[in-house]
C-alpha positions as CSV (number, residue, x, y, z in Angstrom):
1,M,-18.3,-8.3,-29.0
2,Y,-14.8,-9.2,-27.7
3,M,-12.7,-6.5,-26.1
4,D,-9.1,-7.1,-25.3
5,P,-8.9,-6.2,-21.5
6,L,-5.2,-5.3,-21.9
7,K,-6.2,-2.4,-24.2
8,L,-8.9,-1.0,-21.7
9,S,-8.3,1.4,-18.9
10,D,-9.5,0.6,-15.5
11,E,-12.3,3.0,-15.9
12,Q,-13.4,1.4,-19.2
13,I,-13.3,-2.0,-17.6
14,V,-15.6,-0.7,-14.9
15,E,-18.1,0.5,-17.5
16,V,-18.0,-2.9,-19.3
17,V,-18.5,-4.8,-16.0
18,R,-21.5,-2.6,-15.1
19,V,-23.2,-3.0,-18.5
20,E,-22.4,-6.3,-20.1
21,D,-19.6,-8.5,-18.8
22,K,-19.4,-9.0,-15.0
23,G,-16.7,-11.6,-15.6
24,L,-14.3,-8.9,-16.7
25,Y,-14.0,-7.9,-13.1
26,S,-11.3,-10.6,-12.9
27,E,-9.1,-8.2,-14.9
28,I,-9.4,-5.6,-12.1
29,I,-8.4,-8.3,-9.5
30,K,-5.4,-9.3,-11.7
31,R,-4.3,-5.7,-12.1
32,Y,-4.6,-4.8,-8.4
33,Q,-4.0,-8.0,-6.4
34,N,-0.2,-7.6,-6.0
35,K,-0.3,-3.8,-5.7
36,L,-2.9,-3.8,-3.0
37,S,-1.3,-6.8,-1.2
38,H,2.0,-4.9,-1.1
39,Y,0.2,-1.8,0.2
40,L,-1.8,-3.7,2.8
41,R,1.2,-5.6,4.0
42,K,2.4,-2.3,5.6
43,F,-0.6,-2.4,7.9
44,V,-1.8,-6.0,8.1
45,Y,1.0,-8.3,9.3
46,N,-0.5,-11.7,9.5
47,P,-0.6,-13.3,5.9
48,D,-4.0,-15.0,6.5
49,E,-5.5,-11.7,7.8
50,L,-3.9,-9.9,4.9
51,E,-5.7,-12.3,2.4
52,D,-9.0,-11.7,4.3
53,V,-8.7,-7.9,4.2
54,L,-7.7,-8.1,0.5
55,Q,-10.7,-10.2,-0.3
56,V,-13.0,-7.7,1.5
57,V,-11.5,-4.9,-0.5
58,F,-12.3,-6.7,-3.8
59,I,-15.8,-7.6,-2.6
60,K,-16.6,-4.0,-1.5
61,T,-15.1,-2.6,-4.7
62,Y,-17.3,-4.9,-6.8
63,K,-20.4,-4.1,-4.8
64,N,-19.8,-0.4,-5.1
65,L,-18.8,-0.3,-8.8
66,F,-22.0,1.6,-9.7
67,S,-21.1,4.4,-7.3
68,F,-17.7,4.9,-8.9
69,N,-17.4,8.0,-11.1
70,T,-15.6,6.7,-14.2
71,H,-14.4,10.3,-14.9
72,K,-12.1,10.0,-11.9
73,K,-9.1,7.8,-11.4
74,F,-10.0,4.2,-10.4
75,S,-6.7,3.4,-8.7
76,S,-7.3,6.2,-6.2
77,W,-10.8,4.9,-5.5
78,I,-9.7,1.3,-4.9
79,Y,-6.8,2.4,-2.8
80,K,-9.2,4.4,-0.7
81,I,-11.3,1.3,-0.1
82,A,-8.1,-0.7,0.8
83,H,-7.0,2.2,3.1
84,N,-10.3,2.1,4.9
85,E,-10.1,-1.7,5.3
86,A,-6.6,-1.4,6.6
87,I,-7.7,1.2,9.2
88,N,-10.6,-1.0,10.2
89,H,-8.2,-3.9,10.7
90,I,-5.8,-1.8,12.8
91,K,-8.7,-0.6,15.0
92,K,-9.9,-4.2,15.5
93,N,-6.3,-5.5,16.1
94,S,-4.6,-2.6,17.8
95,T,-2.2,-4.6,19.9
96,N,0.9,-4.5,17.7
97,H,1.7,-2.0,14.9
98,Q,5.2,-3.3,14.1
99,I,5.7,-3.2,10.3
100,S,6.5,-6.7,9.0
101,L,9.2,-7.2,6.4
102,D,8.2,-8.3,3.0
103,K,10.2,-11.6,2.9
104,V,9.7,-11.9,-0.8
105,E,11.8,-8.8,-1.4
106,Y,14.7,-10.3,0.5
107,Q,15.0,-13.7,-1.1
108,I,18.4,-14.4,-2.6
109,I,17.9,-15.4,-6.2
110,D,21.5,-15.5,-7.4
111,K,24.1,-17.2,-5.3
112,N,26.8,-15.0,-6.9
113,I,25.4,-11.9,-5.3
114,D,27.6,-10.1,-2.8
115,L,25.9,-11.0,0.5
116,G,27.6,-8.3,2.4
117,E,26.1,-5.6,0.2
118,G,22.7,-7.3,0.2
119,F,22.8,-7.8,3.9
120,D,23.5,-4.1,4.4
121,Q,20.4,-3.3,2.2
122,I,18.3,-5.7,4.2
123,L,19.4,-4.1,7.5
124,L,18.6,-0.6,6.1
125,K,15.2,-1.7,5.0
126,E,14.6,-3.2,8.5
127,Q,15.7,0.0,10.1
128,I,13.4,2.1,7.9
129,E,10.4,-0.2,8.4
130,N,11.0,-0.3,12.1
131,S,11.3,3.4,12.3
132,L,8.3,3.9,10.1
133,S,6.2,1.7,12.3
134,Q,7.0,4.0,15.2
135,L,5.4,7.0,13.5
136,K,1.8,8.0,14.2
137,L,-0.6,6.6,11.6
138,K,-1.4,10.1,10.2
139,Y,2.3,10.4,9.1
140,R,2.9,6.8,8.2
141,E,0.0,6.6,5.7
142,P,1.1,9.4,3.4
143,L,4.7,8.3,3.6
144,I,3.8,4.7,2.6
145,L,1.6,5.9,-0.2
146,F,4.2,8.4,-1.6
147,F,7.4,6.4,-1.2
148,F,6.3,2.8,-1.3
149,E,3.2,3.0,-3.6
150,Q,4.5,6.0,-5.8
151,K,1.2,7.9,-5.5
152,S,1.1,11.5,-6.3
153,Y,0.0,14.2,-3.8
154,G,-3.3,14.4,-5.7
155,E,-3.9,10.6,-5.4
156,I,-2.9,10.6,-1.7
157,S,-5.3,13.5,-1.2
158,D,-8.1,11.5,-2.8
159,I,-7.2,8.3,-0.9
160,L,-6.9,9.9,2.5
161,R,-9.5,12.6,1.9
162,I,-7.3,15.4,2.9
163,S,-6.1,18.5,1.0
164,R,-3.0,18.4,-1.1
165,N,-1.4,21.0,1.1
166,T,-2.0,18.7,4.1
167,V,-0.5,15.8,2.2
168,G,2.7,17.9,1.6
169,T,2.8,19.0,5.2
170,L,2.4,15.4,6.6
171,I,5.0,14.0,4.2
172,S,7.4,16.8,5.1
173,R,6.9,16.3,8.8
174,G,6.8,12.6,8.5
175,K,10.2,12.5,6.7
176,K,11.7,14.7,9.4
177,M,10.4,12.4,12.2
178,L,11.4,9.3,10.2
179,K,15.0,10.7,9.9
180,E,15.1,11.4,13.7
181,K,13.8,7.9,14.5
182,L,16.4,6.4,12.1
183,I,19.2,8.3,13.9
184,I,17.9,7.3,17.4
185,N,17.4,3.7,16.4
186,K,20.8,3.5,14.8
187,S,22.5,4.9,17.8
188,Y,21.1,2.1,20.0
189,E,22.5,-0.6,17.7
190,P,25.0,-2.9,19.5
191,K,28.6,-2.1,18.6
192,Q,30.5,-5.0,17.0
């Protein structure tokens, strides 16, 4: 029986993969490859290592599909696996935690774009990412999930395995620290 994967939820795809069509797992990869790559890029800076970590995430997700409760949200579950792999990577490679810029976001597509305005936006993103990289991981993680990945407090709670109240507290404190870092980092900019 043919099922259009575009009409199936993630949870329905997991059930189909478990029971009858393991090849449908490719739809999960299609749906999450870019999202997880973008998320992991905030923790894994080397592109080759990023691909390796992403591959491990999809392998672990596939191997553990039978342990996933299809009455829960799949996206939170796969992000938790990605989160764990990112933390494992950081622990193994704990020499430099500077957040790298997503070069794809900064490519100039239209030559008619006002470069002055675009350049200011690039500098602001650099300052935010640099300041974010200076925060402790416990504050950086919820900020990235909330602001960059648009996850709800409930989803962040599931991914990080902390209470919703703790998520709110960490985001609130993290925003305050980020603002302070931005002010400090901006004050050390060379005057032109």
